[in-house]
C-alpha positions in Angstrom: 12.5 11.9 9.1 11.8 14.8 6.7 14.4 16.7 8.7 17.1 14.9 6.7 15.9 16.4 3.4 15.6 19.8 5.1 19.1 19.5 6.6 20.8 18.7 3.3 18.6 20.5 0.8 15.8 22.6 2.2 17.9 24.6 4.6 20.1 25.8 1.8 17.1 27.4 0.1 15.8 30.9 0.9 13.2 31.0 2.2 13.0 27.4 3.5 10.3 25.7 1.5 8.2 24.3 4.4 7.5 27.8 5.7 5.3 28.6 2.8 3.1 25.5 3.0 -0.4 25.9 4.4 -2.7 23.1 5.4 -6.3 22.4 6.5 -7.2 19.3 8.5 -10.6 17.9 9.3 -9.1 15.7 12.1 -7.2 16.2 15.3 -5.4 12.8 15.4 -2.0 11.7 14.1 -2.3 13.4 10.7 -2.7 16.7 12.4 0.4 16.1 14.5 2.4 15.2 11.4 1.4 18.3 9.5 2.3 20.5 12.5 5.6 18.6 13.1 6.7 19.3 9.5 6.4 23.0 10.1 3.4 23.6 7.9 1.1 26.5 8.8 -2.5 25.8 9.6 -4.9 27.8 7.5 -8.3 29.0 8.7 -9.3 30.0 5.2 -11.7 27.9 3.2 -9.5 27.8 0.1 -6.1 29.2 1.0 -4.1 26.0 1.6 -1.7 23.7 -0.2 -3.0 20.4 1.2 -6.3 19.6 2.8 -6.8 16.4 4.7 -10.6 16.3 4.3 -13.3 14.0 5.5 -15.3 12.1 2.9 -18.4 14.3 3.5 -16.5 17.4 2.3 -15.5 15.5 -0.9 -19.1 14.6 -1.5 -20.6 18.0 -0.7 -18.0 20.5 -1.7 -15.4 19.2 -4.1 -17.4 19.6 -7.3 -18.3 23.2 -6.4 -14.8 24.7 -6.1 -11.8 25.4 -8.3 -8.3 24.3 -7.1 -5.0 25.9 -8.0 -2.4 23.6 -9.6 -0.4 23.1 -6.4 -3.3 22.2 -4.1 -3.7 18.6 -3.0 -6.7 16.8 -1.3 -6.7 13.3 0.1 -9.6 11.7 -1.7 -10.6 11.1 -5.3 -14.1 12.2 -6.1 -15.6 8.7 -6.5 -13.3 6.8 -4.2 -16.4 4.8 -3.1 -16.1 2.7 -6.3 -13.4 0.8 -4.5 -14.2 1.3 -0.9 -17.9 0.5 -0.8 -18.2 -3.3 -0.6 -20.9 -3.8 -3.2 -19.3 -1.4 -5.7 -15.9 -3.0 -5.3 -17.4 -6.4 -6.1 -19.3 -4.9 -9.1 -16.1 -3.4 -10.6 -14.0 -6.5 -10.1 -16.7 -8.6 -11.8 -16.9 -6.1 -14.6 -13.1 -6.2 -15.2 -13.2 -10.0 -15.1 -16.0 -10.2 -17.7 -14.1 -7.8 -19.9 -10.9 -9.9 -19.7 -12.9 -13.0 -20.6 -14.6 -11.1 -23.5 -11.1 -10.1 -24.8 -10.0 -13.7 -24.7 -7.6 -13.3 -21.8 -8.4 -16.1 -19.3 -5.3 -15.7 -17.2 -6.1 -12.0 -16.7 -9.7 -12.9 -15.8 -8.4 -15.3 -13.2 -6.3 -12.5 -11.7 -9.4 -10.4 -11.2 -11.5 -13.3 -10.0 -8.8 -13.9 -7.3 -9.2 -10.3 -5.9 -12.3 -11.2 -3.9 -14.4 -14.1 -2.8 -17.6 -15.2 -4.4 -19.8 -12.4 -3.3 -23.5 -11.5 -3.7 -25.2 -8.2 -3.2 -28.6 -8.5 -1.3 -31.4 -8.1 -1.9 -30.6 -7.6 -5.6 -28.9 -11.0 -6.1 -30.9 -12.9 -3.6 -32.1 -15.6 -6.0 -28.5 -16.2 -7.3 -27.3 -16.5 -3.8 -29.9 -19.1 -2.9 -28.8 -21.3 -5.7 -25.2 -21.1 -4.4 -26.3 -21.6 -0.8 -28.1 -24.8 -1.7 -25.0 -26.1 -3.6 -22.8 -25.6 -0.5 -25.3 -26.6 2.2 -24.4 -30.3 2.3 -20.8 -29.2 3.3 -22.2 -27.2 6.2 -21.0 -23.9 4.7 -21.1 -20.8 6.9 -21.8 -17.4 5.4 -21.1 -13.8 6.5 -23.3 -10.8 6.0 -21.9 -7.2 5.9 -23.7 -3.9 5.4 -22.2 -2.1 2.3 -21.6 1.2 3.9 -20.5 0.6 7.5 -17.2 0.0 9.2 -15.7 -1.1 12.6 -17.6 -4.4 12.4 -21.1 -2.8 12.7 -23.9 -4.8 11.4 -21.9 -8.0 10.5 -23.2 -11.4 11.4 -22.7 -15.1 10.4 -25.5 -17.5 9.4 -26.0 -21.0 8.2 -29.7 -21.1 7.4 -31.7 -19.2 4.8 -34.5 -18.2 7.1 -31.9 -16.1 9.1 -31.8 -13.6 6.2 -35.4 -13.8 5.0 -35.5 -10.0 5.5 -33.4 -9.6 2.4 -35.6 -11.7 0.2 -36.8 -9.7 -2.8 -40.6 -10.1 -3.3 -42.3 -8.3 -6.2 -44.5 -5.4 -5.2 -47.7 -6.9 -6.4 -47.1 -10.0 -4.5 -46.2 -8.1 -1.3 -49.4 -6.2 -1.6 -51.4 -9.4 -2.1 -49.8 -11.1 0.8 -50.4 -8.1 3.1 -54.0 -7.9 2.0 -54.6 -11.6 2.8 -52.9 -11.3 6.2 -54.5 -8.0 7.1 -56.6 -8.3 10.3 -60.2 -7.4 10.1 -59.9 -4.6 12.6 -57.2 -2.9 10.4 -59.6 -3.1 7.4 -62.3 -1.5 9.5 -59.9 1.2 10.6 -58.9 1.9 7.0 -62.6 2.1 6.1 -63.2 4.6 8.9 -60.2 6.7 7.8 -61.5 6.7 4.3 -64.9 7.8 5.5 -63.2 10.6 7.3 -61.3 11.7 4.2 -58.0 10.0 5.0 -58.1 7.4 2.4 -55.5 9.1 0.2 -53.0 9.3 3.1 -53.6 5.7 4.1 -53.0 4.5 0.5 -49.8 6.6 0.4 -48.5 5.2 3.7 -49.2 1.6 2.5 -47.4 2.3 -0.7 -44.3 3.7 1.0 -44.2 0.8 3.4 -44.4 -1.7 0.5 -41.6 0.1 -1.3 -39.3 0.0 1.7 -36.2 -2.0 0.8 -33.9 -3.7 3.3 -30.5 -2.2 3.7 -28.1 -3.4 1.1 -25.7 -6.1 2.3 -23.0 -8.2 0.7 -22.9 -11.9 1.6 -19.8 -14.1 1.2 -18.7 -17.6 2.1 -17.1 -17.4 5.5 -13.4 -18.4 5.9 -13.8 -21.3 8.3 -10.1 -22.3 8.2 -8.1 -19.1 8.8 -4.5 -19.1 9.8 -4.3 -18.9 13.5 -1.5 -17.7 15.9 -1.8 -19.1 19.4 -5.3 -20.3 18.5 -6.5 -16.7 17.7 -7.8 -15.4 14.5 -6.3 -12.3 12.9 -6.4 -10.1 9.9 -4.0 -7.6 8.3 -4.2 -3.9 7.8 -2.0 -2.8 4.9 -1.5 0.7 3.6 -1.5 1.6 -0.1 -0.9 5.1 -1.6 -2.3 6.0 -5.1 -1.0 9.3 -6.4 -2.6 8.9 -9.9 -5.1 6.6 -11.7 -4.2 7.9 -15.2 -1.5 6.7 -15.4 -1.9 4.3 -12.4 0.9 5.0 -9.9 0.8 2.8 -6.7 3.1 2.9 -3.6 3.0 0.0 -1.1 4.0 0.7 2.5 6.3 -1.9 4.0 4.8 -1.7 7.5 1.4 -2.6 8.7 0.0 -4.7 11.5 -2.1 -7.8 12.3 -5.2 -7.3 14.4 -6.0 -10.2 16.7 -9.1 -11.4 18.4 -8.9 -12.0 22.1 -10.9 -15.2 22.2 -9.9 -18.6 20.8 -11.2 -19.3 17.4 -14.2 -21.7 17.2 -16.6 -22.8 14.5 -19.0 -24.4 16.9 -22.6 -23.5 16.1 -23.0 -21.9 19.6 -20.2 -19.5 18.9 -21.3 -18.2 15.5 -23.0 -15.2 17.1 -19.9 -14.2 19.2 -18.4 -11.2 17.4 -15.3 -11.3 19.7 -14.4 -14.7 18.2 -15.0 -13.9 14.6 -14.4 -10.1 14.1 -10.9 -8.7 14.7 -11.9 -5.0 14.6 -10.4 -3.0 17.5 -13.9 -1.4 18.0 -15.2 -5.0 18.8 -12.2 -6.4 20.6 -11.7 -3.6 23.1 -14.8 -4.8 24.9 -13.3 -8.2 25.5 -12.3 -8.8 29.2 -8.9 -10.1 28.0 -8.2 -7.0 25.8 -4.6 -5.9 26.2 -4.7 -2.1 26.1 -0.9 -1.9 26.1 -0.5 -3.7 22.9 -3.9 -2.9 21.4 -4.3 -6.4 20.1 -1.9 -5.6 17.2 1.3 -7.2 16.0 3.7 -5.5 13.6 3.7 -6.9 10.1 7.5 -7.4 10.0 7.3 -9.5 13.2 4.5 -11.6 11.7 6.5 -12.2 8.6 9.5 -13.4 10.6 7.3 -15.6 12.6 5.8 -17.3 9.5 9.3 -17.8 8.0 10.3 -19.6 11.2 7.2 -21.7 11.4 7.2 -23.0 7.8 9.8 -25.4 6.5 9.5 -23.9 3.0 10.2 -20.2 3.2 9.2 -19.7 -0.4 5.6 -20.2 0.5 5.7 -17.3 2.9 7.4 -15.1 0.2 4.7 -16.2 -2.2 2.1 -15.2 0.3 3.3 -11.6 0.5 3.8 -11.4 -3.2 0.2 -12.6 -3.7 -1.1 -10.0 -1.2 0.5 -7.3 -3.3 -1.0 -8.9 -6.4 -4.6 -8.8 -5.2 -4.1 -5.2 -4.1 -2.8 -4.3 -7.5 -5.6 -6.0 -9.4 -8.3 -4.5 -7.3 -6.9 -1.1 -8.2 -6.7 -2.0 -11.9 -10.3 -3.1 -11.7 -11.4 0.5 -10.9 -8.8 2.4 -12.9 -11.2 3.2 -15.7 -14.0 4.1 -13.2 -12.2 6.5 -10.8 -12.3 10.1 -11.9 -8.7 11.1 -12.4 -7.7 14.5 -10.8 -4.2 15.8 -10.5 -5.1 17.4 -7.2 -6.1 14.1 -5.6 -4.3 11.2 -3.9 -5.7 8.4 -1.7 -4.3 6.4 1.2 -6.2 3.1 1.3 -6.4 0.8 4.2 -6.6 -2.8 2.9 -7.9 -5.5 5.1 -6.7 -9.0 4.2 -7.0 -12.4 5.9 -4.9 -15.5 5.4 -6.2 -19.0 5.2 -4.5 -22.0 6.8 -2.9 -22.9 3.4 -1.2 -19.4 3.2 -3.6 -17.9 0.7 -4.6 -14.2 1.1 -8.3 -13.2 1.1 -9.3 -9.6 0.4 -11.9 -8.5 3.0 -12.4 -4.8 2.1 -10.7 -1.5 1.3 -11.1 1.5 3.5 -11.0 5.1 2.1 -10.4 6.5 5.6 -8.3 4.0 7.5 -8.2 4.9 11.2 -5.3 7.3 12.0 -6.1 7.4 15.7 -3.6 5.4 17.6 -4.4 3.2 20.6 -0.8 2.5 21.7 2.5 4.2 21.6 3.8 1.8 19.0 0.7 2.3 16.9 1.2 6.0 17.1 4.8 5.7 16.0 3.9 3.5 13.0 1.1 5.8 11.8 3.2 8.9 12.4 6.0 7.5 10.2 3.5 6.3 7.6 2.0 9.8 7.2 5.3 11.5 7.3 6.5 9.3 4.5 3.3 9.9 2.6 3.9 13.7 2.7 7.4 13.1 1.5 6.1 11.1 -1.5 3.7 14.0 -2.3 6.8 16.3 -2.3 5.1 19.6 -1.4 8.6 21.0 -0.7 10.0 19.9 -4.1 12.9 17.8 -3.1 12.4 14.7 -5.2 13.2 13.9 -8.9 10.0 11.9 -9.6 11.6 8.6 -10.5 12.4 7.2 -7.0 11.6 3.6 -6.4 11.8 3.9 -2.6 10.8 6.9 -0.5 11.0 6.3 3.2 8.8 3.2 4.0 7.0 3.4 0.6 8.1 1.2 -2.3 6.8 1.8 -5.8 4.5 -1.1 -6.7 3.1 -0.1 -10.1 4.2 2.6 -12.5 4.4 3.0 -16.3 2.2 -0.1 -16.8 4.5 -2.5 -15.0 4.7 -4.0 -11.5 7.8 -3.2 -9.6 9.5 -5.2 -6.9 12.9 -6.5 -5.5 15.6 -7.0 -8.1 16.3 -10.5 -9.6 18.0 -12.8 -7.3 16.5 -11.3 -4.1 15.5 -13.6 -1.3 12.1 -11.9 -1.0 9.6 -11.6 -3.8 8.0 -8.5 -2.3 9.1 -5.6 -0.1 5.9 -5.9 1.9 6.7 -6.9 5.5 10.5 -6.4 5.1 12.6 -4.3 7.4 11.5 -0.7 7.1 14.7 1.2 6.8 12.9 4.4 6.1 15.3 6.8 7.8 18.4 5.3 6.1 16.6 5.5 2.7 15.8 9.2 3.1 19.3 9.9 4.3 20.7 8.3 1.2 18.4 10.3 -1.1 19.0 13.6 0.8 22.8 13.3 0.6 22.7 12.1 -3.0 20.5 15.0 -4.2 22.5 17.5 -2.2 25.6 16.4 -3.9 23.9 16.5 -7.3 22.7 20.1 -6.6 26.1 21.2 -5.4 24.7 21.8 -1.9 26.8 19.2 -0.1 29.5 20.2 2.3 32.1 18.5 4.4 31.2 14.9 5.0 28.4 15.0 2.2 30.8 14.0 -0.5 30.0 10.8 -2.5 32.7 8.9 -0.6 31.0 9.8 2.7 27.5 8.8 1.6 25.8 6.1 3.6 27.0 2.8 2.2 24.6 0.1 1.0 25.9 -2.2 3.7 25.0 0.2 6.5 21.4 0.7 5.5 20.1 -2.2 7.5 18.6 -5.5 6.4 17.9 -5.5 2.7 15.0 -7.3 1.1 17.4 -9.0 -1.3 19.4 -10.7 1.5 23.1 -11.3 1.3 24.8 -10.0 -1.8 21.6 -8.4 -3.1 21.2 -4.7 -4.0 20.5 -2.3 -1.2 16.9 -1.4 -0.4 17.1 1.9 -2.4 18.0 -0.1 -5.5 15.7 0.7 -8.4 12.9 -1.8 -8.3 12.7 -4.4 -11.0 9.7 -4.9 -13.2 7.4 -7.8 -12.5 8.3 -11.3 -13.8 7.1 -12.0 -17.3 4.8 -14.7 -16.0 2.5 -12.0 -14.6 -0.2 -10.4 -16.7 -1.3 -6.8 -16.3 -3.7 -4.8 -18.4 -2.3 -1.8 -20.2 -3.5 1.7 -19.3 -6.0 1.8 -22.2 -7.0 -1.8 -22.7 -7.0 -5.1 -20.8 -4.3 -6.5 -23.1 -1.4 -8.0 -21.1 2.0 -6.3 -21.1 5.2 -8.2 -20.8 7.4 -6.8 -18.1 11.0 -7.6 -17.0 13.2 -10.7 -16.9 11.8 -14.2 -16.6 11.2 -15.3 -13.0 7.8 -17.0 -12.6 4.4 -15.6 -12.1 2.3 -16.6 -9.2 -1.4 -16.3 -8.8 -3.5 -13.8 -6.9 -5.0 -14.6 -3.6 -8.5 -15.8 -3.0 -11.1 -13.9 -1.1 -13.0 -14.7 2.1 -15.1 -13.6 5.0 -14.2 -11.8 8.1 -14.6 -8.6 10.0 -13.8 -5.4 8.0 -13.9 -1.8 8.6 -11.5 0.8 10.0 -9.2 -0.2 12.8 
């Protein structure tokens, strides 16, 4: 799609801008294909590149020890884990919620609270969790445990009894030593005495101390979503893509396309099925081992198709539109929660993969955020979607210097938050959010390319304003009949919404009246990269 900008603008420059752009890439999947397809040159130098699609390990090990030139870009912020590690995400959301309450802004606090389910970090918050567990035990609550630093469904399990997680119970060191001494077999005491006599007492004591200090792997525990929205009796979650180009000021782009990931077994909350990961986890890494796995479709359904399905199935379409608006809302407030914590760097951008589930009452639940969403495709449709996503991302970054900087829509990306205000469809639109709408990415770029070529005096022949692609020919518009075309400048959020300003948690009023709408609630489910 970038060929349209090159055709109308780049090809008129000398030399063509893409010929001078160099890249490094730590992967050989779709992102590598996109970088090559745009005509960028691969660099084998450690530092001579314009963009580096790095792995997280390089960011952790090398980023603080190098100096980047102003034009260089890298695909992670230094401490991206403040949002993408499950326990740190919860900590930062709770901190933002407490700050809002302290500032006397209960509505803002509720927005942050709605970003994620009630979550506890074990073993640190084991006692607090036990109290909550006992309160919910009469209702037969099911809980889900997830390791804080793993993906693809690894280490996740469900439970309904406390003894099933006794390994995460925090016991004071002195009590652990006392209990171990009382339970220590006589023969072990004799062996320890013999070791001491042989001069090994110091080593034995050191080994015992290290064992006593061993802590269980940190996990998060959440109330499991036992009533998810089902399609054909199957559970699913959503993978959505969000691009952040700056945290100070916060600038967020939402990609219209995404997909639903389905399990291949009928959903069941029977006690005998709680241990069946193929029922409860939707990760492709888990589902591909199911005997009914459809390799042709990859267990995925395009987001636009899902939205159309939900609109057909529900008598009140406004509830579906509210759902997609609320999904954008919880994404935005999760980013606002870490805005002050993430280290801003003009060289950095981040493509996040958000995993969201929907309950049967059409409420979104944030599962987790991935700093490295899978860019490896398992079907041709999946490859096309990810290729287009990454091509549009590079267009937003504007390494070739085509854009003006104030665009509301760039390919499949729509601006969600900029200059302290949420953006969205103009007043009177049928949809409250662009998310899940028709992705007219090519028509949008063609419009921008022709318009900018005319403004720069580069247009020729049929590139006159009268020959520009008309609004009516750009495909379905999120606004519906009579609404502005999809490249229309996005409107600010309704004044009923509350957003913290860049420097404080004070709400800012934005845009014409139109009603607010609360954020989604959180819940359990399988997370991790696709």
